[in-house]
Structure formats: structure tokens, C-alpha cells
C-alpha positions in Angstrom: -7.5 -74.3 -7.5 -7.7 -72.1 -10.5 -5.9 -68.8 -10.8 -6.4 -68.2 -7.1 -3.9 -70.9 -6.0 -0.9 -69.7 -4.0 2.2 -70.6 -5.9 5.0 -71.7 -3.5 8.5 -70.8 -4.7 11.1 -69.0 -2.6 11.9 -65.7 -4.2 15.5 -64.6 -4.8 16.9 -61.9 -2.5 18.4 -58.8 -4.1 20.2 -56.1 -2.1 17.8 -56.1 0.8 18.9 -56.1 4.4 18.0 -59.5 5.8 16.4 -60.1 9.2 16.2 -63.6 10.9 12.9 -64.2 12.6 12.2 -66.7 15.4 9.1 -68.7 16.3 7.5 -67.4 19.5 4.3 -69.5 19.6 2.9 -72.6 17.8 -0.3 -74.7 17.7 -2.8 -72.8 15.6 -5.0 -73.5 12.6 -4.4 -70.6 10.1 -3.2 -67.6 12.2 -3.9 -64.2 10.5 -4.4 -60.5 11.0 -1.9 -59.6 13.7 -2.7 -56.5 15.7 -0.9 -54.5 18.5 -3.3 -53.2 21.0 -3.0 -52.0 24.6 0.5 -53.5 24.9 -0.5 -56.9 23.6 -0.1 -58.8 20.3 -3.4 -60.1 19.0 -4.1 -62.5 16.1 -6.9 -64.4 14.5 -6.8 -68.2 14.7 -9.0 -68.1 11.7 -10.4 -71.6 11.4 -11.1 -72.1 15.1 -13.2 -69.0 15.2 -11.1 -67.4 17.9 -9.1 -64.2 18.5 -6.0 -64.7 20.7 -3.2 -62.8 22.4 0.4 -63.9 22.8 2.8 -62.5 25.4 6.6 -62.2 25.2 7.0 -65.7 26.7 4.8 -67.3 24.1 1.8 -67.8 26.4 -1.4 -67.6 24.4 -4.9 -66.7 25.7 -8.2 -66.8 23.9 -9.9 -63.4 24.1 -12.8 -63.7 21.7 -14.5 -67.1 21.1 -16.9 -67.3 18.1 -16.5 -71.1 17.7 -20.1 -71.7 18.7 -21.4 -69.8 15.6 -22.2 -71.4 12.2 -22.9 -69.9 8.8 -26.2 -70.2 7.0 -25.3 -73.7 5.8 -24.4 -74.8 9.3 -20.6 -74.8 8.7 -18.1 -73.4 11.2 -17.3 -69.8 10.7 -13.9 -68.2 10.1 -12.8 -64.9 11.6 -10.8 -62.3 9.6 -9.8 -58.7 10.2 -10.7 -56.8 13.3 -10.2 -53.5 15.0 -11.3 -51.3 17.8 -14.0 -48.5 17.7 -13.5 -45.2 19.4 -15.6 -46.3 22.3 -13.3 -49.3 22.9 -15.5 -52.1 21.5 -13.9 -54.6 19.2 -15.4 -55.5 15.8 -14.4 -58.5 13.7 -15.1 -59.9 10.3 -17.0 -63.2 10.1 -15.8 -64.2 6.6 -18.4 -66.7 5.4 -21.4 -65.1 7.2 -20.4 -61.8 5.6 -21.0 -60.0 8.9 -19.1 -57.7 11.2 -19.6 -58.9 14.7 -19.1 -56.7 17.8 -17.8 -57.9 21.2 -20.3 -56.2 23.5 -20.6 -58.3 26.6 -18.7 -59.5 29.7 -17.2 -62.7 28.3 -15.3 -63.9 25.2 -18.5 -65.3 23.6 -20.6 -62.1 23.8 -20.9 -61.2 20.2 -23.7 -59.6 18.2 -24.1 -58.3 14.6 -22.6 -54.9 14.1 -23.1 -54.7 10.3 -24.6 -57.0 7.7 -22.6 -57.0 4.4 -24.5 -59.7 2.5 -26.2 -57.0 0.4 -22.8 -55.7 -0.9 -20.6 -58.7 -0.8 -21.8 -61.9 -2.6 -18.7 -63.9 -1.6 -16.6 -64.1 1.6 -15.2 -60.9 3.1 -11.7 -60.9 4.4 -9.5 -58.3 6.2 -10.4 -55.0 7.7 -8.8 -51.8 9.1 -10.6 -49.4 11.5 -9.8 -45.7 11.2 -9.5 -43.3 14.2 -13.1 -42.1 13.6 -14.5 -45.6 13.6 -14.9 -46.0 9.9 -14.1 -49.6 8.9 -12.7 -50.6 5.5 -13.4 -54.2 4.6 -11.8 -56.2 1.8 -13.6 -58.9 0.0 -12.5 -61.8 -2.2 -15.2 -61.0 -4.9 -15.4 -64.7 -6.0 -15.7 -68.2 -4.5 -12.0 -68.7 -3.7 -12.7 -71.8 -1.6 -14.5 -73.5 -4.5 -11.7 -72.8 -7.0 -13.3 -69.8 -8.8 -11.4 -67.3 -10.8 -10.8 -63.8 -9.5 -13.3 -61.1 -10.3 -12.8 -57.4 -9.6 -14.7 -56.1 -6.5 -14.7 -52.9 -4.5 -13.5 -52.2 -1.0 -16.5 -51.8 1.4 -16.8 -48.9 3.9 -18.8 -49.5 7.1 -19.5 -46.2 8.8 -20.0 -45.6 12.5 -23.8 -46.5 12.2 -23.0 -49.9 10.7 -24.1 -48.8 7.2 -22.1 -50.5 4.4 -21.2 -48.8 1.1 -19.1 -49.9 -1.8 -16.2 -47.6 -2.5 -16.8 -47.3 -6.2 -14.8 -44.1 -6.6 -11.7 -46.3 -6.1 -11.2 -48.9 -8.8 -12.4 -52.5 -8.1 -9.6 -54.9 -7.2 -8.7 -58.5 -7.9 -9.0 -59.9 -4.4 -8.1 -57.0 -2.0 -6.5 -58.6 1.0 -4.4 -57.0 3.8 -5.3 -53.3 4.3 -3.8 -50.4 6.3 -4.1 -46.7 6.9 -1.3 -44.1 7.0 -0.5 -42.3 10.2 -2.2 -39.1 9.0 -5.3 -41.0 7.9 -5.1 -39.7 4.4 -4.1 -42.8 2.5 -5.3 -46.4 2.5 -3.1 -49.2 1.2 -4.2 -52.7 0.3 -2.7 -55.9 -1.2 -4.3 -56.7 -4.5 -3.6 -60.3 -4.1 -4.4 -61.7 -7.5 -2.8 -58.9 -9.4 0.5 -59.2 -7.3 0.7 -55.6 -6.3 0.1 -53.1 -3.5 -2.4 -50.3 -4.3 -2.7 -47.0 -2.5 -5.8 -44.8 -2.4 -6.6 -41.3 -1.1 -9.0 -41.0 1.8 -11.2 -37.9 2.1 -12.6 -36.3 5.3 -15.9 -38.2 4.8 -14.1 -41.6 4.4 -14.5 -41.9 0.7 -11.7 -43.6 -1.2 -10.4 -42.4 -4.6 -7.3 -41.9 -6.8 -6.3 -45.6 -6.9 -2.7 -46.1 -8.0 -0.1 -48.8 -7.9 2.4 -48.5 -5.1 4.6 -51.5 -6.1 4.5 -54.7 -8.1 5.2 -57.7 -5.9 7.3 -60.7 -7.0 4.8 -63.1 -5.4 1.1 -63.0 -4.2 0.8 -60.4 -1.4 -1.4 -61.1 1.6 -1.2 -59.1 4.9 0.6 -55.8 5.1 1.9 -53.3 7.7 3.1 -49.7 7.3 6.0 -48.0 9.0 6.4 -44.3 9.8 9.1 -43.8 7.1 6.6 -44.5 4.3 7.5 -48.2 3.9 5.1 -51.1 3.3 5.9 -54.5 4.8 4.3 -57.3 2.7 3.8 -60.9 3.7 4.0 -63.0 0.5 2.9 -66.6 1.5 4.4 -68.5 -1.3 7.7 -66.7 -1.3 9.2 -67.7 2.0 9.7 -64.0 2.9 8.2 -60.8 4.2 9.6 -57.8 2.2 9.7 -54.1 3.0 9.2 -51.7 0.1 10.2 -48.1 0.5 8.1 -45.1 -0.5 9.9 -45.3 -3.9 8.8 -49.0 -4.3 12.4 -50.3 -3.7 12.8 -53.5 -1.7 14.9 -52.5 1.3 14.5 -55.3 3.9 13.6 -59.0 3.9 12.5 -61.4 6.6 13.0 -65.1 5.9 10.1 -67.4 6.9 11.3 -71.0 6.0 8.7 -72.6 3.7 9.1 -75.9 5.6 7.6 -74.1 8.6 4.5 -72.9 6.6 3.3 -69.8 4.7 3.8 -66.3 6.1 0.3 -64.9 5.8 0.4 -61.5 7.5 2.7 -59.1 9.3 2.5 -56.2 11.7 4.9 -53.8 13.5 4.1 -54.0 17.2 5.9 -54.4 20.5 7.4 -51.5 22.5 7.9 -48.6 20.1 6.2 -50.8 17.4 9.5 -51.9 16.1 9.0 -55.6 16.3 7.7 -57.3 13.2 5.3 -60.1 14.0 4.5 -62.6 11.3 1.6 -65.2 11.2 2.5 -68.5 9.6 0.1 -71.2 8.6 -0.5 -74.3 6.5 -3.4 -75.6 4.3 -5.3 -72.3 3.9 -7.6 -73.8 1.3 -8.6 -76.7 3.5 -10.3 -75.6 6.7 -10.6 -79.1 8.3 -7.0 -80.0 7.5 -5.7 -76.7 8.9 -7.5 -77.3 12.2 -6.3 -81.0 12.3 -2.7 -80.1 11.6 -2.7 -77.3 14.1 0.7 -76.3 12.7 0.3 -72.6 12.6 2.8 -70.3 14.4 3.7 -66.7 15.3 7.2 -65.4 14.5 8.9 -62.1 15.4 12.0 -60.1 14.8 13.2 -56.6 15.7 13.6 -54.6 12.4 14.6 -51.1 13.4 11.5 -49.4 11.9 8.5 -48.2 13.8 4.8 -48.6 12.9 4.2 -45.2 14.6 0.5 -44.1 14.4 -0.2 -46.2 11.3 -3.2 -48.6 11.4 -3.8 -51.4 12.2 
């Protein structure tokens, strides 16, 4: 693929404290978007169109099943970021359909359209974080990644509690905004600008508007999913690097979690578990090839206790 291809090359470790993770569950297509909710670790099995939970023993249960859906061309859908509204309902990104779906029925397949983003997102949408007030911030690729296109700047999209979608043009457009998170006080939004190799932070106003974009840290490799801790740190999964790295509020690498490249690419991370001090990492293979990813079924979930807490940060 063009400039969007993930370059795989293990990065050197500096003075960071190293943590050794372990695999806790395997057998997924491209696992993504880990979340801790109601005492359980959730994740997207992206290319099977399902959301799943994994327990401490590695047992996995399907909680949301959208595998029966297809996009406008009849192709299987892929699920991205998700979160919970104040009333307890779950909303989830359908990447290729460019829709937010809401789970609003008694079984795992009860899904309906919560918001249609086709008018503001010409290409696949990606990750999402839901604020305490129900505002949802959706990242978009901004170009046809899966057809080998070149990155084009595009804005983050705000979906309000009525399902109305608005481009956040007061914040600068980004080259492939990816993982996204909100600080504990709800005043800052962080995102991984994947194809610029950096983490960006923006101010969030009382009405949900984003502004004041600024660089938080330059990353040594393409950043994907992120998680915040309550000491101002940002944990960044960098799929081609073989590591998840924590950067302090001063932009200094303080901690590093090794994910062996022979096991796959670490796509996203989240602080969860009791006290939210366990870092979960989703690991997959063949992100650019949906069919191969499903066929290989080689994705896995890893975890390690890191001594930092996610506190009230989101997701």
C-alpha cells in the first residue's frame, strides 16, 4: 500500500521501565478497541463483525453480533470503536457503512442505526470515545486506506446525544486520526494521528466543541490505539514496533510493554481490571486483508499489570 502501509521494525528501547505481557486469549480476526466496562474486558473482533468479552480465565463470549449485516456493496461489515450512552445503551462504529449502530434490543443481534455519518465522512470511519454526557467523538481515515490511497487530512466528527453529526473544524484536520481518549476531567481529547506519527491533544468545551490542537508527543512508529492514565500519561500501541509505550505528560517515554512481532501487531491498548491498573493489548495480523485475517484467526489479547491506573479517563 502507499504511504498508509504499516512499517514493521522493532524500535529500540531507551531508559523506559519494561513490562512483560502475557497472552490471555487467542483465536480472533483483528481484535481492536479494548474497553473496561462493568467489571469486564470488552473488545472488537473487527472482521467478524462482533464485540466480545474475555474473563480472567481467558473465556470469551460474544456480546454483540453484527455479522449478519453487509455494506452497500454487499460486503461484510467491520466494527470499530464503541462506548456506552448515559442511559446504558451501547453504540458502535460500523466502519465501512459509516454508521453508528445502537444495541437496543434483548439479544446480541438487536442493532439499529443511531447516527448516519455518510454525509460527513466520505471514507471509512474508525475509532470512537463516548463522553460522560453522551457526546461521541468519531475518528475517520479520510481516504481509501484499504485501496492503497494516500493520507488526506480530515476532521474528527462529533455525534451529539440526538444523533446529529458535526465536523470539528475548530480543531485542525488530521492525517488518519485513530485511537481517541478523553481526560478524567473531560476537558481534553487525545488522539493518535496515525500517518503523522504523533499524538495530538485538543481542548474540549462545555458544549463539546474541540479546539486548540497541539502536539503531545512525536512517536517513533505509527500510533494506533491509545489509553490514558490518571498521572497524565498516554499509552500508545504502535503496531509495527513490537511495543506499547507510555509517554508522560512531558512527552518522555517512561514505560514499555513488549509484544513480540512474531505473535502479531499490537493494535490497541487499555488500562482496565480492578483499579484499572492492568494494561490490555489487542494483537492481530493482516489488517489490510479482511479475508486473510478471518482465515488465519491468529489474533490475541495480552495483559500485564503496570502500576498505573486509568482512573476516570475514557474509554
